[in-house]
C-alpha positions as CSV (number, residue, x, y, z in Angstrom):
1,M,34.5,-5.5,27.0
2,I,30.9,-4.2,26.4
3,M,29.7,-7.5,25.1
4,Q,30.9,-9.5,28.1
5,V,29.0,-7.1,30.4
6,V,25.7,-7.4,28.3
7,C,26.0,-11.2,28.0
8,R,26.6,-11.4,31.8
9,A,23.7,-9.3,32.2
10,T,21.3,-11.8,30.7
11,K,21.9,-14.1,33.6
12,S,21.1,-11.2,36.2
13,A,18.8,-12.0,39.1
14,D,17.1,-8.9,38.0
15,E,14.5,-9.6,35.7
16,R,14.5,-6.1,34.4
17,M,18.1,-6.4,33.7
18,R,17.6,-9.5,31.9
19,V,15.0,-7.9,29.6
20,V,17.5,-4.9,29.0
21,A,20.2,-7.1,28.2
22,F,18.3,-9.1,25.5
23,E,17.1,-6.0,24.3
24,S,20.6,-4.5,23.9
25,L,21.6,-7.8,22.1
26,A,18.8,-7.2,19.7
27,R,20.2,-3.5,19.0
28,I,23.7,-4.6,18.6
29,A,22.5,-7.3,16.1
30,S,21.0,-4.3,14.0
31,L,23.8,-1.9,14.4
32,Y,26.7,-4.2,14.4
33,Y,25.9,-7.3,12.3
34,D,29.3,-7.4,10.9
35,K,31.2,-7.9,14.3
36,L,29.1,-10.5,15.6
37,L,30.9,-13.4,14.6
38,Q,33.2,-14.0,17.5
39,Y,30.4,-13.7,19.6
40,M,27.6,-15.9,18.0
41,N,28.0,-19.1,19.8
42,V,27.7,-17.4,23.1
43,L,24.8,-15.3,21.6
44,F,23.2,-18.3,20.2
45,G,23.3,-20.4,23.6
46,L,22.0,-17.4,25.7
47,T,18.8,-16.6,23.4
48,L,17.9,-20.2,22.9
49,E,18.2,-21.1,26.7
50,A,16.0,-18.2,27.4
51,I,13.5,-19.1,24.8
52,Q,13.4,-22.8,25.8
53,N,12.8,-21.5,29.3
54,T,9.1,-22.0,30.1
55,S,9.2,-20.5,33.5
56,E,11.0,-17.2,32.3
57,N,9.6,-13.9,32.5
58,E,7.6,-13.2,29.3
59,Q,9.4,-9.8,28.4
60,V,12.9,-11.7,28.7
61,V,11.7,-14.3,26.2
62,M,10.3,-11.8,24.0
63,M,13.6,-9.9,23.9
64,A,15.6,-13.1,23.2
65,I,13.3,-13.9,20.2
66,E,13.7,-10.2,19.1
67,F,17.3,-10.9,18.6
68,W,16.6,-13.6,15.9
69,S,14.1,-11.3,14.5
70,T,16.3,-8.8,14.2
71,L,19.0,-11.0,12.5
72,C,16.4,-12.0,10.1
73,E,15.6,-8.6,9.0
74,E,19.5,-7.9,8.7
75,E,20.0,-11.0,6.6
76,M,17.0,-10.4,4.5
77,E,18.3,-7.0,3.4
78,L,21.9,-8.2,2.9
79,I,20.6,-11.0,0.7
80,D,18.5,-8.5,-1.0
81,E,21.3,-6.3,-1.7
82,S,23.7,-9.1,-3.0
83,L,20.8,-9.8,-5.6
84,Q,20.4,-6.4,-6.8
85,Q,24.3,-5.7,-7.1
86,K,25.2,-8.8,-9.1
87,P,23.6,-7.7,-12.0
88,K,25.4,-4.3,-12.0
89,G,29.0,-5.8,-11.4
90,D,29.4,-4.0,-8.7
91,M,32.4,-4.6,-6.7
92,D,33.2,-7.9,-9.0
93,G,29.7,-8.8,-8.1
94,Q,30.4,-9.0,-4.4
95,P,28.1,-7.4,-2.1
96,R,29.5,-4.5,0.2
97,R,28.4,-6.6,3.2
98,N,28.6,-10.2,3.3
99,C,25.5,-12.3,4.6
100,L,27.1,-14.8,7.2
101,H,23.6,-16.6,7.3
102,Y,23.6,-17.0,11.1
103,V,19.7,-17.8,10.8
104,Q,20.3,-20.5,8.3
105,Q,22.9,-22.1,10.6
106,A,20.8,-21.9,13.6
107,S,17.5,-22.7,12.3
108,F,17.0,-26.4,13.5
109,H,17.4,-25.4,16.9
110,I,15.7,-22.0,16.8
111,V,12.9,-22.9,14.7
112,G,12.4,-25.9,17.3
113,A,12.4,-23.7,20.2
114,L,9.9,-21.3,18.8
115,L,7.6,-24.1,18.0
116,H,7.6,-25.8,21.2
117,S,8.4,-23.2,23.8
118,A,6.9,-19.9,22.3
119,L,4.0,-20.7,19.8
120,T,2.3,-22.9,22.6
121,R,2.8,-20.2,25.3
122,Q,-0.8,-18.7,24.1
123,D,-3.0,-17.0,26.7
124,E,-6.5,-18.0,26.4
125,S,-8.0,-14.6,27.2
126,A,-5.6,-12.8,24.6
127,D,-7.0,-11.6,21.4
128,F,-5.1,-12.0,18.1
129,E,-3.6,-8.3,18.4
130,T,-2.1,-9.0,21.9
131,W,1.6,-9.1,22.0
132,N,3.2,-11.7,23.7
133,V,5.5,-14.8,23.7
134,A,3.4,-16.6,21.0
135,A,2.8,-13.8,19.1
136,A,6.6,-12.9,19.0
137,G,7.5,-16.5,18.2
138,A,5.1,-16.5,15.4
139,V,6.3,-13.3,13.9
140,S,9.9,-14.6,14.2
141,L,9.0,-17.8,12.8
142,S,7.5,-15.8,9.5
143,L,10.8,-13.8,9.2
144,I,12.7,-17.1,9.4
145,A,10.7,-18.3,6.6
146,Q,11.3,-15.4,4.6
147,T,15.1,-15.7,5.2
148,I,15.9,-19.2,4.9
149,R,12.6,-20.0,2.6
150,N,12.5,-23.9,1.7
151,D,14.5,-24.9,4.6
152,V,11.8,-24.0,7.2
153,V,9.2,-26.2,5.7
154,A,10.5,-29.6,6.9
155,P,10.6,-29.0,10.7
156,V,7.3,-27.1,10.7
157,L,5.6,-29.8,9.0
158,Q,7.0,-32.4,11.4
159,F,5.6,-30.4,14.4
160,I,2.2,-29.9,12.4
161,E,1.8,-33.5,12.1
162,K,2.3,-34.3,15.6
163,N,0.1,-31.5,17.2
164,I,-2.5,-30.8,14.6
165,L,-5.0,-33.3,16.1
166,S,-3.9,-32.8,19.7
167,P,-6.6,-32.8,22.5
168,E,-4.8,-29.8,23.8
169,W,-6.1,-26.6,22.0
170,R,-2.7,-24.8,22.2
171,N,-1.2,-27.4,20.4
172,R,-3.7,-27.4,17.5
173,E,-3.4,-23.6,17.5
174,A,0.5,-23.5,17.5
175,S,0.6,-26.0,14.5
176,I,-2.1,-24.1,12.4
177,M,-0.5,-20.7,13.1
178,A,3.1,-22.2,12.3
179,F,1.7,-23.4,8.7
180,G,0.4,-19.9,8.2
181,Q,3.7,-18.2,9.2
182,I,5.7,-20.2,6.7
183,L,3.6,-19.5,3.7
184,D,5.5,-16.3,2.7
185,G,8.8,-17.3,1.8
186,P,9.3,-21.1,0.5
187,E,8.8,-21.7,-3.3
188,A,5.1,-22.4,-4.3
189,K,6.1,-25.8,-5.6
190,I,7.5,-26.7,-2.1
191,V,4.3,-25.9,-0.4
192,A,1.6,-26.8,-3.0
193,G,1.4,-30.4,-1.5
194,P,1.3,-29.6,2.0
195,I,-1.4,-26.9,1.3
196,E,-3.7,-29.4,-0.5
197,K,-3.3,-31.8,2.4
198,A,-4.1,-29.0,4.8
199,L,-7.0,-27.3,3.4
200,P,-9.7,-29.9,4.6
201,V,-8.3,-29.8,8.1
202,L,-8.0,-26.1,8.3
203,I,-11.9,-25.9,7.0
204,R,-12.7,-28.4,9.6
205,A,-10.8,-26.2,12.1
206,L,-13.2,-23.5,11.6
207,R,-15.7,-25.4,13.6
208,D,-13.3,-26.3,16.4
209,E,-14.5,-25.7,19.9
210,S,-11.7,-23.1,20.8
211,T,-12.0,-19.8,19.5
212,Q,-8.3,-19.3,19.3
213,V,-8.1,-22.6,17.1
214,K,-10.9,-21.1,14.6
215,D,-9.2,-17.7,14.7
216,S,-6.0,-18.9,13.4
217,A,-7.6,-21.3,11.0
218,A,-9.6,-18.4,9.3
219,W,-6.5,-16.4,9.2
220,T,-4.1,-19.2,7.9
221,L,-6.9,-20.0,5.0
222,G,-6.5,-16.2,4.4
223,R,-2.8,-16.4,4.0
224,V,-3.2,-19.5,1.6
225,C,-5.3,-17.4,-0.5
226,E,-3.0,-14.6,-0.3
227,F,0.4,-16.3,-1.3
228,H,-0.7,-19.7,-2.9
229,A,-4.2,-19.6,-4.4
230,M,-3.3,-21.4,-7.5
231,S,-2.6,-24.3,-4.9
232,I,-6.3,-24.5,-3.8
233,P,-8.1,-27.3,-5.8
234,A,-11.1,-26.3,-7.7
235,G,-13.0,-29.0,-5.8
236,C,-12.1,-27.6,-2.4
237,L,-13.6,-24.2,-3.3
238,P,-17.1,-24.7,-2.6
239,S,-16.6,-26.2,0.9
240,L,-13.9,-23.4,1.6
241,V,-16.5,-20.6,0.8
242,E,-19.3,-22.2,2.7
243,S,-17.2,-22.5,5.9
244,L,-15.9,-18.9,5.3
245,L,-19.4,-17.8,5.2
246,A,-20.5,-19.8,8.2
247,A,-17.5,-18.3,10.1
248,L,-18.9,-14.8,9.7
249,R,-21.7,-15.8,12.0
250,D,-19.1,-16.7,14.6
251,T,-17.7,-14.4,17.3
252,P,-16.4,-10.8,16.0
253,R,-12.7,-12.3,16.4
254,V,-13.3,-15.2,14.2
255,A,-15.4,-13.3,11.8
256,A,-13.0,-10.5,11.2
257,Q,-10.4,-13.4,10.3
258,A,-13.1,-14.8,7.8
259,C,-13.5,-11.5,6.3
260,F,-9.9,-11.3,5.7
261,A,-9.9,-14.7,4.0
262,V,-12.9,-13.7,1.8
263,H,-10.8,-10.7,0.7
264,N,-7.8,-12.2,0.0
265,L,-9.7,-15.1,-2.0
266,A,-11.5,-12.3,-3.9
267,M,-8.1,-10.7,-4.9
268,V,-6.8,-13.7,-6.6
269,C,-10.4,-15.2,-8.1
270,N,-9.6,-14.0,-11.6
271,H,-6.1,-15.3,-11.9
272,A,-7.1,-19.1,-12.8
273,S,-10.4,-18.3,-14.5
274,M,-9.6,-15.6,-17.2
275,S,-11.8,-16.6,-20.4
276,A,-10.1,-16.9,-23.7
277,N,-12.0,-13.8,-24.8
278,P,-12.6,-11.6,-22.0
279,S,-14.3,-8.2,-22.7
280,R,-12.8,-4.8,-22.2
281,N,-14.7,-2.6,-19.6
282,L,-14.3,0.9,-21.3
283,N,-14.6,2.8,-17.9
284,T,-11.8,0.9,-16.2
285,S,-9.7,-0.4,-19.1
286,C,-9.4,-3.4,-17.0
287,L,-9.9,-6.9,-18.5
288,Q,-13.0,-8.6,-17.0
289,P,-13.7,-12.2,-17.6
290,A,-17.0,-13.7,-18.4
291,T,-17.2,-15.4,-15.2
292,N,-14.4,-16.5,-12.6
293,A,-14.3,-19.1,-9.8
294,L,-16.4,-16.9,-7.2
295,S,-19.4,-16.1,-9.5
296,P,-21.5,-18.8,-8.4
297,F,-21.1,-17.7,-4.7
298,F,-20.9,-13.9,-5.3
299,Q,-24.3,-12.9,-4.4
300,S,-24.5,-14.8,-1.1
301,M,-21.0,-13.6,-0.3
302,I,-22.0,-10.1,-0.6
303,T,-25.2,-10.5,1.3
304,Q,-23.7,-12.2,4.2
305,L,-20.8,-9.7,4.5
306,F,-23.4,-6.8,4.7
307,D,-25.1,-8.9,7.5
308,A,-21.9,-9.4,9.2
309,S,-21.1,-5.5,9.1
310,D,-24.4,-4.8,11.0
311,R,-24.4,-7.5,13.5
312,P,-24.0,-6.6,17.2
313,H,-20.4,-6.0,18.5
314,W,-19.6,-4.9,14.9
315,Q,-17.1,-2.7,16.4
316,E,-15.0,-5.4,18.0
317,H,-11.9,-6.6,15.9
318,N,-12.8,-3.9,13.3
319,L,-15.4,-6.6,12.1
320,R,-17.4,-3.8,10.1
321,G,-14.2,-2.4,8.4
322,Q,-13.0,-5.8,7.6
323,A,-16.4,-7.0,6.1
324,Y,-16.7,-3.8,3.8
325,E,-13.0,-4.2,2.6
326,A,-13.9,-7.8,1.5
327,I,-17.2,-6.3,-0.2
328,N,-15.1,-3.9,-2.1
329,M,-12.5,-6.6,-3.3
330,L,-15.3,-9.0,-4.4
331,I,-16.9,-5.9,-6.4
332,Q,-13.6,-4.8,-7.8
333,N,-12.7,-8.4,-9.2
334,H,-16.4,-9.4,-10.2
335,A,-17.1,-11.1,-13.4
336,Q,-19.4,-9.9,-16.3
337,D,-22.0,-12.7,-15.2
338,V,-22.7,-10.8,-11.8
339,R,-22.5,-7.4,-13.0
340,Q,-26.4,-6.8,-12.3
341,V,-25.6,-7.8,-8.5
342,A,-22.7,-5.1,-8.4
343,I,-25.3,-2.7,-9.8
344,E,-27.7,-3.7,-7.0
345,V,-25.0,-3.3,-4.7
346,L,-24.8,0.4,-5.5
347,R,-28.7,0.8,-5.2
348,H,-28.5,-0.8,-1.9
349,V,-25.3,1.2,-0.6
350,L,-26.8,4.6,-1.6
351,H,-30.1,3.6,0.1
352,R,-28.1,2.9,3.4
353,L,-26.1,6.0,2.9
354,H,-29.4,8.0,2.8
355,S,-30.7,6.1,5.7
356,S,-27.5,7.0,7.7
357,F,-28.5,10.7,8.0
358,T,-31.3,9.6,10.1
359,I,-29.4,7.7,12.7
360,Q,-30.0,9.0,16.1
361,V,-26.6,10.3,17.7
362,V,-26.8,10.8,21.4
363,S,-23.3,9.9,22.4
364,H,-19.7,10.1,21.0
365,D,-19.7,6.3,20.3
366,D,-22.8,7.0,18.3
367,K,-21.4,9.6,16.1
368,E,-18.0,7.7,15.5
369,G,-20.2,4.8,14.4
370,R,-22.2,6.6,12.0
371,D,-19.0,8.6,10.6
372,Q,-17.3,5.2,10.0
373,L,-20.6,3.8,8.3
374,Q,-20.8,6.7,6.0
375,G,-17.3,6.3,5.1
376,L,-17.2,2.8,4.3
377,L,-20.4,3.3,2.4
378,C,-18.5,6.0,0.3
379,S,-16.0,3.6,-0.5
380,V,-18.3,1.0,-1.8
381,V,-19.8,3.8,-4.0
382,Q,-16.4,4.6,-5.3
383,V,-15.3,1.0,-6.1
384,V,-18.6,0.3,-8.0
385,I,-18.3,3.3,-9.9
386,R,-15.0,2.4,-11.2
387,V,-15.8,-1.1,-12.5
388,I,-19.2,-0.4,-14.1
389,D,-19.8,1.1,-17.5
390,S,-20.3,5.0,-17.4
391,K,-23.8,4.6,-18.9
392,E,-24.9,2.5,-15.7
393,V,-23.1,5.0,-13.5
394,A,-24.9,7.9,-15.2
395,T,-28.3,6.6,-14.0
396,F,-27.3,7.1,-10.3
397,A,-25.2,10.1,-10.9
398,D,-27.8,12.8,-9.4
399,D,-28.5,10.7,-6.2
400,I,-24.7,9.8,-5.9
401,V,-23.7,13.9,-5.9
402,I,-26.5,14.7,-3.4
403,L,-25.2,12.0,-1.1
404,L,-21.6,12.6,-1.4
405,L,-21.8,16.6,-1.1
406,Q,-24.2,15.8,2.1
407,V,-21.5,13.5,3.6
408,L,-18.8,16.6,2.8
409,Q,-21.0,19.0,4.7
410,N,-20.8,16.9,8.0
411,N,-17.4,17.9,8.9
412,N,-16.5,14.1,9.3
413,A,-12.9,13.6,8.0
414,V,-12.9,9.7,7.4
415,A,-16.0,10.0,5.5
416,A,-15.3,13.4,3.9
417,E,-11.9,11.7,2.4
418,E,-13.7,8.7,1.0
419,S,-16.4,11.0,-0.2
420,L,-14.0,13.3,-2.3
421,I,-12.3,10.0,-3.5
422,A,-15.9,8.8,-4.9
423,L,-16.5,12.3,-6.3
424,G,-13.3,11.9,-8.3
425,A,-14.3,8.5,-9.7
426,L,-17.8,9.7,-10.7
427,A,-16.1,12.7,-12.7
428,A,-13.7,10.1,-14.1
429,S,-16.8,8.0,-15.2
430,L,-19.0,10.7,-16.4
431,E,-16.3,13.2,-18.0
432,L,-17.9,16.2,-19.5
433,G,-21.3,15.0,-18.0
434,F,-20.0,15.7,-14.6
435,E,-19.9,19.6,-15.5
436,K,-23.4,20.2,-14.3
437,Y,-22.7,19.3,-10.8
438,M,-19.4,21.6,-10.6
439,R,-21.1,24.9,-9.1
440,D,-22.3,23.0,-6.1
441,T,-19.2,20.7,-5.9
442,S,-16.5,23.3,-6.1
443,Q,-17.6,25.0,-3.0
444,L,-17.1,22.1,-0.9
445,L,-14.1,21.1,-2.8
446,V,-12.3,24.6,-2.0
447,R,-13.4,24.1,1.8
448,S,-11.7,20.5,1.9
449,L,-8.8,22.2,0.1
450,R,-8.3,24.5,2.9
451,N,-8.9,21.9,5.5
452,Y,-5.4,22.0,6.8
453,S,-6.0,20.6,10.3
454,D,-7.3,17.2,8.7
455,W,-4.6,16.7,6.0
456,Q,-6.0,13.6,4.6
457,V,-8.9,15.3,3.7
458,C,-7.0,18.2,2.0
459,N,-4.8,15.4,0.2
460,A,-8.1,13.5,-1.0
461,A,-9.3,17.1,-2.3
462,V,-6.2,17.7,-4.0
463,G,-6.4,14.3,-5.9
464,T,-10.2,15.1,-6.6
465,T,-9.0,18.5,-8.2
466,G,-6.7,16.3,-10.5
467,D,-9.5,14.0,-11.4
468,L,-11.7,16.9,-12.3
469,C,-9.2,18.3,-14.3
470,R,-8.6,15.2,-16.4
471,A,-12.4,14.6,-16.7
472,L,-13.7,18.3,-17.7
473,D,-10.6,19.6,-19.6
474,N,-11.1,23.2,-20.5
475,C,-14.4,23.2,-18.8
476,I,-12.9,23.4,-15.4
477,L,-11.5,27.0,-16.4
478,P,-14.2,28.9,-14.8
479,F,-13.1,27.4,-11.3
480,C,-9.5,27.7,-11.8
481,D,-8.9,31.0,-10.1
482,E,-9.9,29.7,-6.7
483,L,-8.6,26.3,-7.1
484,I,-5.1,27.6,-8.0
485,Q,-5.2,30.0,-5.3
486,C,-6.0,27.2,-3.0
487,L,-3.1,25.0,-4.1
488,L,-0.6,27.9,-3.7
489,E,-2.1,28.8,-0.1
490,S,-1.3,25.0,0.9
491,L,2.1,25.2,-0.3
492,Q,2.9,28.1,1.6
493,N,1.1,27.1,4.9
494,P,3.7,25.6,7.3
495,E,1.0,23.8,9.2
496,L,0.1,21.4,6.5
497,N,1.4,17.9,6.6
498,R,4.4,17.7,4.2
499,Q,2.8,14.6,2.7
500,V,0.2,16.7,0.8
501,K,2.6,18.9,-0.9
502,P,3.8,16.5,-3.8
503,S,0.2,16.2,-4.5
504,V,-0.3,19.6,-4.9
505,L,2.7,20.1,-6.9
506,S,1.4,17.5,-9.5
507,C,-2.0,19.0,-9.5
508,F,-0.3,22.1,-11.4
509,G,0.4,20.0,-14.2
510,D,-3.1,18.5,-14.1
511,V,-4.5,22.0,-14.5
512,A,-2.3,23.1,-17.1
513,L,-2.9,20.2,-19.3
514,A,-6.5,20.6,-18.8
515,I,-6.9,24.4,-19.7
516,G,-3.8,24.5,-22.2
517,G,-2.8,28.1,-23.0
518,N,-5.2,29.5,-20.1
519,F,-2.5,28.5,-17.8
520,E,-0.3,31.3,-18.7
521,K,-2.0,33.6,-16.0
522,Y,-1.0,31.2,-13.3
523,L,2.6,30.5,-14.6
524,C,4.8,33.0,-12.7
525,A,3.3,31.8,-9.2
526,T,3.6,28.1,-10.2
527,L,7.0,28.2,-11.5
528,Q,8.3,29.8,-8.5
529,M,6.8,27.1,-6.3
530,L,8.2,24.5,-8.4
531,E,11.8,26.1,-8.4
532,Q,11.7,26.1,-4.5
533,A,10.4,22.7,-4.2
534,G,13.3,21.4,-6.6
535,L,15.8,22.9,-4.2
536,T,14.8,20.9,-1.3
537,T,17.4,18.8,0.5
538,V,17.0,16.2,3.3
539,P,19.6,14.3,5.4
540,E,20.8,11.2,3.6
541,D,20.5,9.2,6.9
542,D,17.0,9.8,7.4
543,E,15.4,7.3,5.2
544,E,11.8,8.6,5.6
545,L,12.6,11.9,4.5
546,V,14.8,10.5,1.7
547,E,11.7,8.7,0.3
548,Y,9.6,11.9,0.8
549,L,12.4,13.8,-1.3
550,T,11.8,11.1,-4.1
551,V,8.2,11.6,-4.3
552,L,8.6,15.5,-4.3
553,Q,11.1,15.5,-6.8
554,E,8.9,13.1,-9.1
555,S,5.9,15.7,-8.6
556,V,8.0,18.6,-9.6
557,L,8.7,16.8,-12.9
558,E,5.2,15.7,-13.4
559,A,4.3,19.6,-13.0
560,Y,6.8,20.7,-15.4
561,T,5.8,18.2,-18.0
562,G,1.9,19.1,-17.5
563,I,2.9,22.8,-17.9
564,V,4.9,22.1,-20.9
565,Q,2.5,19.8,-22.6
566,G,-0.4,22.2,-21.7
567,L,1.1,25.3,-23.1
568,K,2.1,23.5,-26.1
569,E,-1.4,22.4,-26.8
570,G,-2.6,25.9,-26.3
571,G,0.1,27.4,-28.2
572,K,1.8,29.1,-25.7
573,T,5.3,27.9,-25.4
574,A,6.9,31.0,-26.1
575,V,6.0,32.3,-22.7
576,L,8.7,29.6,-21.3
577,M,11.2,30.7,-23.5
578,G,14.0,33.5,-22.6
579,S,13.2,36.0,-19.6
580,S,9.8,37.3,-18.8
581,A,7.7,38.4,-15.9
582,Q,5.7,35.1,-16.6
583,T,8.6,32.6,-16.1
584,H,10.1,34.7,-13.2
585,G,13.1,34.8,-15.1
586,S,14.8,32.3,-17.6
587,F,12.7,29.0,-17.3
588,L,15.1,26.6,-19.3
589,P,18.3,27.0,-17.3
590,K,16.5,26.5,-14.1
591,V,14.8,23.5,-15.2
592,F,18.2,22.1,-16.3
593,S,19.5,22.9,-12.9
594,F,17.0,20.8,-11.6
595,L,17.7,18.1,-13.9
596,D,21.5,18.1,-13.1
597,L,20.8,17.8,-9.6
598,I,18.9,14.7,-10.3
599,A,21.7,13.4,-12.4
600,R,24.2,14.0,-9.8
601,S,21.8,12.2,-7.2
602,V,21.5,9.3,-9.5
603,D,25.4,9.1,-9.9
604,E,25.6,9.0,-6.0
605,R,22.7,6.4,-6.1
606,K,20.3,8.5,-4.1
607,V,17.4,8.7,-6.5
608,D,14.5,6.4,-7.8
609,H,14.6,5.2,-11.2
610,G,11.1,6.5,-11.6
611,V,12.5,9.8,-11.1
612,V,14.9,9.4,-13.6
613,K,12.3,8.2,-16.3
614,H,10.3,11.4,-15.6
615,A,13.3,13.4,-16.1
616,V,14.3,11.9,-19.3
617,G,10.5,12.3,-20.6
618,L,10.8,16.0,-19.5
619,I,13.9,16.6,-21.7
620,G,12.1,15.0,-24.7
621,D,9.2,17.5,-24.0
622,L,11.5,20.4,-23.7
623,A,13.2,19.5,-26.9
624,D,10.1,19.6,-28.8
625,I,9.1,23.0,-27.8
626,T,12.5,24.8,-27.5
627,P,13.6,26.8,-30.7
628,R,17.1,26.3,-32.2
629,G,19.5,28.5,-30.8
630,P,21.8,29.2,-27.6
631,A,19.5,27.2,-25.7
632,S,20.3,24.3,-27.7
633,E,23.6,23.7,-26.0
634,L,21.3,22.7,-22.9
635,F,20.5,19.3,-24.7
636,K,24.1,18.6,-25.0
637,S,24.8,19.0,-21.4
638,P,26.6,16.2,-19.4
639,C,23.3,15.8,-17.2
640,V,21.1,15.1,-20.3
641,V,23.7,12.6,-21.7
642,F,24.0,10.9,-18.0
643,L,20.2,10.5,-17.6
644,M,19.5,9.3,-20.9
645,R,22.0,6.6,-20.7
646,T,20.6,5.6,-17.3
647,V,17.3,4.4,-19.1
648,R,18.6,3.3,-22.5
649,D,16.6,0.6,-23.9
650,T,13.4,2.0,-22.6
651,Q,10.2,3.5,-24.6
652,I,11.0,6.8,-22.9
653,Y,14.8,6.9,-23.9
654,K,13.5,6.3,-27.7
655,Y,11.0,9.2,-27.4
656,T,13.5,11.7,-25.8
657,K,16.5,10.6,-28.1
658,S,14.1,11.0,-31.3
659,K,13.1,14.7,-29.7
660,V,16.4,15.7,-28.9
661,D,17.9,14.5,-32.3
662,E,15.5,16.1,-34.4
663,H,16.1,19.6,-32.2
664,L,19.7,19.4,-32.5
């Protein structure tokens, strides 16, 4: 009865009624996928007719497309569930819900309708982010590609061959957009040949007379680099880079997409060019090749990206932000033969950061521009610090600290967050060499830890506190009273965004590992907070809160682990045993109650595997410090046996089993 009413409404003379009717069908597809079988022939006909009707209202067509996008999302989830369940033998290898492959069965007609009737309905004045029929059709085509994978390729290639050289810009743009949308889904071997043939055409399209065509060509090249970089012939790379750099001087819309393509190219440039004997960078523990495919172009790419970030109308299409993201990725993946260029980038960025404080600010837009620029410059500082040697970093350290602290004093949330992350990176590089900067740094760090209104700044400050603990070890002790007080206050502040609290809990473990036995004075208050956090429950039907609980539990386990290991290193594990003021009652039974809660959640499939690994590791650490006696029975409890069985055949299992066996 309900379906009959909704289906009839799709034919209503009232456009608003048709929009709501198709929107309702999309919602029904999401909530009642298992009930659709008897209605699918009718729904197929209604949606296909609406998509193909070029005179239909855009909102109606977009909702008809949304029906198929929703089906794709449902079927991808069902296919993924079936793949996950088969190895476990769940329900004899059969998924709890069957994927009925509606998208596969309708793909010939739906893909054709999207290509001919949706992707070609572009608005000449619309930009890349405008949501219209063409955009909805492109997204739906991408979802179909991820759902039916290889089977989407043939009909799309046929469309491309007929339209890629069309005199009508809409057809050229639609064919390029369609190619970009199907790159995520099909196997690499299926699209390798088409990519090789398409690259020269896409590169030429960067010089097309239509801005829309150039925009989509740059974006599609970015997708090729992102998903199928290994299919790019080596001989094609010089012309690809040259064309992308030329596109950086095009309209901001095209230039931003060119930045996206450069970013993705930089992200994968080491994959095919690792030397046989790469050297190890001691600062980052990352393998860095002697050279890579982008080394010949590295300096010109960096220079022209900086130029693009400074050009007029840099704020359009987030051009400046896109340019700096590409710069950061190039530096992150640079090879040894361009190391000096990376160091010069740091020198250049520090000069620009220094100059940014003299920018005249006479309007809100001026302030926003300066604040964004400072944040982006700090992000480059952080990236360079992480990839060059600590000796090289040390030569710039004084200037870096002065400038980063000056950014922190400006009360600019975006730049402050990046500045704190850069300070953490600097501390990680210098280690004990950072101690001389702590007196000045600690004052602004504490202020940032208490910045509850800008929770991202507070969260970054917590992360930097952890970095400082790992870098300075016991030298952080003179600053711990105030830092611990800030961390405790943040947990008790109801106004602080909950996303910060897991980071705070983990940070207690970092402090304990750094100061060892000296953590005893903070033990009582810390364990109280960990116990309360461990009792947190969330509604099972709220995916966002369930995910948050997973992060929270993992953070509690990390904190317990850091505390146990830190007190062991300091010879103070006795304070954890039995009942005492420091442990706020009996420590071990409360921890094992938390472990039992995790074990029950695992049994009900409500907990992440990473949480289990942390739990098992903590069991091993506890077995290592617990004296034999009545507490030994805790290590024979069902939750311990169950959790260890869950991670059998892993290194953490072997470690914990050896510690528990030794204890017992």
